[in-house]
C-alpha positions as CSV (number, residue, x, y, z in Angstrom):
1,M,-21.7,-44.5,-30.5
2,L,-18.6,-44.8,-28.3
3,G,-16.8,-42.3,-30.4
4,T,-19.6,-39.8,-29.9
5,L,-19.6,-40.3,-26.1
6,L,-15.8,-39.9,-26.0
7,T,-16.0,-36.7,-28.1
8,L,-18.7,-35.3,-25.8
9,F,-16.6,-36.2,-22.7
10,A,-13.5,-34.5,-24.2
11,V,-15.4,-31.4,-25.1
12,G,-17.1,-31.2,-21.6
13,F,-13.7,-31.8,-19.9
14,I,-12.0,-29.1,-21.9
15,A,-14.9,-26.7,-21.2
16,L,-14.6,-27.4,-17.5
17,L,-10.9,-26.8,-17.6
18,A,-11.4,-23.5,-19.5
19,I,-14.1,-22.3,-17.0
20,G,-11.9,-23.2,-14.1
21,I,-9.0,-21.2,-15.5
22,V,-11.2,-18.2,-16.2
23,L,-12.7,-18.3,-12.7
24,S,-9.3,-18.7,-11.1
25,V,-8.0,-15.6,-13.0
26,L,-11.0,-13.6,-12.0
27,G,-10.5,-14.7,-8.4
28,V,-6.8,-13.5,-8.5
29,V,-7.9,-10.1,-10.1
30,F,-10.6,-9.7,-7.5
31,S,-8.3,-10.6,-4.7
32,I,-5.7,-8.1,-5.9
33,A,-8.4,-5.4,-6.2
34,V,-9.7,-6.0,-2.7
35,G,-6.1,-6.0,-1.3
36,I,-5.3,-2.7,-3.0
37,G,-8.6,-1.2,-1.8
38,T,-8.1,-2.3,1.7
39,F,-4.5,-0.9,1.7
40,L,-5.7,2.4,0.5
41,L,-8.7,2.6,2.8
42,F,-7.0,1.5,6.0
43,K,-3.4,2.6,5.6
44,V,-3.3,5.6,3.2
45,A,-6.6,7.3,3.8
46,P,-6.1,7.8,7.6
47,I,-2.7,9.4,7.0
48,V,-4.1,11.7,4.3
49,F,-7.0,12.6,6.5
50,L,-4.7,13.4,9.5
51,G,-2.6,15.6,7.3
52,W,-5.7,17.4,6.0
53,V,-6.9,18.0,9.6
54,I,-3.5,19.3,10.7
55,L,-3.3,21.7,7.7
56,K,-6.8,23.0,8.5
57,L,-5.8,23.5,12.2
58,V,-2.6,25.3,11.2
59,N,-4.4,27.6,8.8
60,R,-7.0,28.4,11.4
61,G,-4.4,29.2,13.9
62,R,-2.6,31.6,11.6
63,G,-5.9,33.4,10.8
64,R,-6.7,34.5,7.4
65,S,-4.0,33.8,4.9
66,E,-2.7,37.1,3.5
67,L,-1.5,37.6,0.0
68,T,2.1,38.4,-0.6
69,E,2.9,41.5,-2.6
70,A,4.0,39.4,-5.6
71,D,0.7,37.5,-5.5
72,R,-1.3,40.7,-5.2
73,E,0.5,42.2,-8.2
74,F,0.0,39.0,-10.2
75,L,-3.8,39.0,-9.5
76,E,-4.2,42.7,-10.2
77,S,-2.4,42.4,-13.6
78,G,-5.0,39.9,-14.7
79,G,-2.6,37.2,-15.5
């Protein structure tokens, strides 16, 4: 009877350790994902958006973009 109880205790203890390790690994992965997402959202995205807005304003200021002669020949040749 005591051997059975010790076996159950050992199995339960090992299961708790395994679950703890799995949850800690998942927590680290989740933390890294949130960190990368936060970095991209609050550091990279505003810079990309600002660059996009500036390019739109510059293109609007120049008017319609005109094709160069080489571009026109390339398009007319079909290739």
